[in-house]
N, C-alpha and C positions, 0 to 999 in steps of 0.2 A: 063233779067237776065243777070247776070253776070255770064259766064262760070267758072267754076272751083272756085267759091266761096270761100272765106275765113269767118269762122264763128268762131266768137267771143264767142261762147257758144255752147257747145254740150252734148249731153246725149248717151246710148249705142247706140241710133238709129236715134237720129235727129242732125241737125244744125241751129242755129239761125243766122242770120244775120240782120242788118237794113234794113228797106225799103228805096228805090230810085225812083226815079221821073222814071226811066225805068222799075220798077217793074209794069207799067200802064196795063200791058198784066194778071199778077199774080194777081192783086188786081180785075181785070173785073172776071177773072175765079172764086174767092172765092166770093167777094161780091155781085157779080152779080147772082147768083146762090141762087134760091128761096128757097132751101132746108136749106140751110147755114143761110139764112136773117129771115128766118119765125119768129122767137122767140123774133128779135130786129127789126122789121119794116119794112122788107124788103118787096118785091124786091124793089131794089135801080136803081135809073136812072144811066146812065153811068157819069154823072155831079155830083149827089151822091157820086159814088166811087171814083171818081177825087178827091172830096173835103176830102174824109175820108181817101183816102192816103196821101192828104197832111197835114192833121193835125197828123195822125201818124209821118209821117217825120221833124213836128214842134217840137213834144213831146219829140222825139229823141234829136233834137238840143237844146230844151229849159230844159229838166228834164233830160235826158241820157237813156230814157226809152220809149216803145212803144210797141204795138202786134206786135212783131217782128215776119218776115217770119219763116216760118220753114221747113226743106228741110231733105229728107231722105238721110242721110249720105254713103248708099251702092249706090246710084244712082243720087244722087243731084236732084231728083224729089221734086218739090214743091208741101206739103201737105196741109198747111194751115198757120195760126198764132197763137202764143201765147205770153203773155207777160202783162206790166204792164201798169198803168197811173196813174197819181197822184189822190188821193181821199182827202186829207187835206193836203196841199200845205203847205210847211215850217216844216212838223211835220214828215216826212218820212214813211208817210201811203198810200199805193197804194192799188188798185184795182188790181185782176189777172183776166184775159180774152183770151178766146182761140175761136178759129173759126177753121174746119177742112173740106174741100173737102170730099163728100159722099163717094167717094172711099175708103178713110182711116177711116171711122167709123168704129169702133166695135174693134181697133186692138189694144187700149192701149195707142195709140199716146197722147191723151189729158192728160191722167194721166201722160205719163213720162214728156212730156213737160210740166205740171203744176209742176212737185217735182222738174225739172230741174231750173224752172223761180224763185220758192220759194227759194230755195236753195240759187240761185245767189241773188235776192233779201235783204236775210236776211245777206249776206255776203259781195260782194264787193259795193251792195248798200247802204247797210247801213239801212236796213227798220227797222224802229219801231214799226210796226203794218200793218196789212193788212186788209182791207174789203173785206169780202164776201157774196156774196149773190146768193142762188138760186131760180131757178125760177121751181114752183110744175109743171107746164104744160109739163116740159119735163120729167118727170118720171124718173129720172138717181137715180143711186145706189151709195151711197158714199161708197169708199172703205176702207178698213181698217183706221181707226182715225189715224190722225198724228197729234202729239200738234203743236200746231202754236201762236205768240205772236199777240193779235189783240188789238192793242192803247195800247200796254206795258205791258199787260196782259195776261198770259198764260190762252190759252183755249184748252179744254180737245178734239175739235175734229175740224180740217178744214174740211169744209163741202166744198169746192171747190174743192178737188181731186174727181175724178167721175169715173166711169168706166160706158160701155154701150152707150150711147150715146154721141160721142165724139164732138157732134155740141154744149154740152151744154155750156151755157152760164156762166160767173162767175165773178159779180161784175157789175156794171151800164156799159154800152156801150155807147161810143157818137153816138147820132142820126144825 
């Protein structure tokens, strides 16, 4: 990890930057944790985690988006990741997702990060829609409904903003 990182995106408590191959230790901490990965195919081998990191970096280069690493602004401590990946290529419709280390669950960081990424998606990235899926086995609570544009039409509730279990997964994840 780079000391004193420059964040391209910030929320009140969080800073976002792009992954690099120097972040292997962070990726291993996050995606090597069976508590974090239990809902999307984990635990993962070290080789699978390296592949996942390479995919995130490739998405940033190709599409200008990824599940960006997220850090606490007050300490620069790595907390997890939150971001986007292409859902319908060429149509500016993205999937939203996040993963946080267990010590950061229940602190509202997933909600805060997802809200920040959604604002970024419909602003600078020019999103036209967002694909959101909830996994019923996670038993998460939907926070106050937020309007969202999904596939170019207004939807009453964005189910992706959740609280309670910050490890909840939104959208399909790379396997």
